[in-house]
C-alpha positions in Angstrom: 30.9 -76.9 37.0 28.9 -80.0 36.2 28.0 -80.5 39.8 26.7 -76.9 40.0 24.7 -77.4 36.8 23.2 -80.6 38.3 22.2 -78.7 41.4 20.6 -76.0 39.2 18.6 -78.7 37.4 17.4 -80.0 40.8 16.3 -76.4 41.7 14.5 -75.9 38.4 12.9 -79.3 38.7 11.6 -78.5 42.2 10.4 -75.1 41.1 8.5 -76.7 38.2 6.8 -79.2 40.5 5.7 -76.4 42.9 4.5 -74.3 39.9 2.5 -77.3 38.5 0.9 -78.0 41.8 0.2 -74.5 43.1 0.6 -72.3 40.0 -3.2 -71.9 39.8 -2.9 -69.6 42.8 -0.6 -67.3 40.8 -3.2 -67.3 38.0 -5.6 -65.6 40.4 -3.2 -62.6 40.4 -1.9 -62.9 36.9 -4.5 -64.5 34.6 -2.3 -64.6 31.6 -0.1 -67.1 33.4 -2.8 -69.7 32.8 -1.3 -70.2 29.3 1.9 -71.5 30.9 0.4 -73.1 34.0 -2.2 -75.3 32.3 0.3 -77.2 30.2 2.7 -77.5 33.1 0.0 -78.9 35.4 -1.2 -81.4 32.7 2.4 -82.5 32.1 3.1 -82.8 35.9 -0.1 -84.8 36.4 0.7 -87.1 33.4 4.3 -87.8 34.6 3.1 -88.7 38.1 0.0 -90.6 37.1 1.7 -92.6 34.3 4.9 -93.2 36.2 7.0 -91.5 33.5 10.5 -90.2 34.1 10.8 -86.5 33.6 13.5 -85.5 31.1 15.2 -83.4 33.8 16.1 -86.5 35.8 18.3 -88.1 33.1 19.9 -84.7 32.5 20.7 -84.3 36.2 22.1 -87.8 36.3 24.3 -87.1 33.2 25.6 -83.9 34.8 26.4 -85.8 38.1 28.3 -88.5 36.3 30.2 -85.8 34.3 31.1 -84.2 37.6 32.5 -87.5 38.9 29.6 -88.1 41.2 27.3 -91.1 41.2 24.0 -90.8 39.4 20.9 -92.5 40.8 18.2 -94.9 39.8 14.5 -93.8 39.7 13.1 -90.4 39.2 13.3 -87.0 40.8 10.3 -87.6 43.1 11.7 -90.9 44.4 15.2 -89.3 45.0 14.3 -85.9 46.5 10.6 -85.5 47.3 9.6 -89.0 48.4 11.8 -89.0 51.5 10.4 -85.6 52.4 6.7 -85.6 51.7 5.4 -88.9 50.6 4.5 -91.7 53.0 6.6 -94.9 53.0 5.3 -97.6 50.7 4.1 -95.3 47.9 1.9 -97.4 45.7 1.0 -97.0 42.0 -2.6 -96.3 43.1 -1.4 -93.5 45.5 0.7 -92.1 42.7 -2.3 -92.0 40.4 -4.3 -90.4 43.2 -1.7 -87.6 43.6 -1.8 -86.9 39.9 -5.6 -86.7 40.0 -5.4 -84.4 43.1 -3.0 -82.1 41.2 -5.6 -81.8 38.4 -8.6 -81.4 40.7 -6.9 -78.7 42.8 -6.1 -76.6 39.8 -9.4 -77.2 38.1 -11.1 -75.9 41.3 -8.9 -72.8 41.2 -9.7 -72.2 37.5 -13.4 -72.8 38.0 -13.4 -70.3 40.9 -11.5 -67.7 38.8 -13.8 -68.3 35.8 -16.9 -67.8 37.9 -15.4 -64.7 39.6 -14.7 -63.1 36.2 -18.2 -63.7 34.9 
């Protein structure tokens, strides 16, 4: 059961990241979603830019250990996403740039939406 819950946490974590990065596109269809997306995007950008560990990572590790599996060092991005989408040798500067890119992408979407509604 713990292993299944750990996998569920991974799925939720990944869904949150996708929502933080691209949720502004959903706001184009459902403007009320901005009330959820803006805090999610700000949190996601802060975690990436500041190098924080998301609280879901220790939760997943705890569930894995409780299931008799090995936990892992580092964060969710290093464990799951880094091998898939980030180039080798991720630097602190690149990490900060990714956080800024997340904010700028969504700011552009919100600006476009705001102008369109005016």
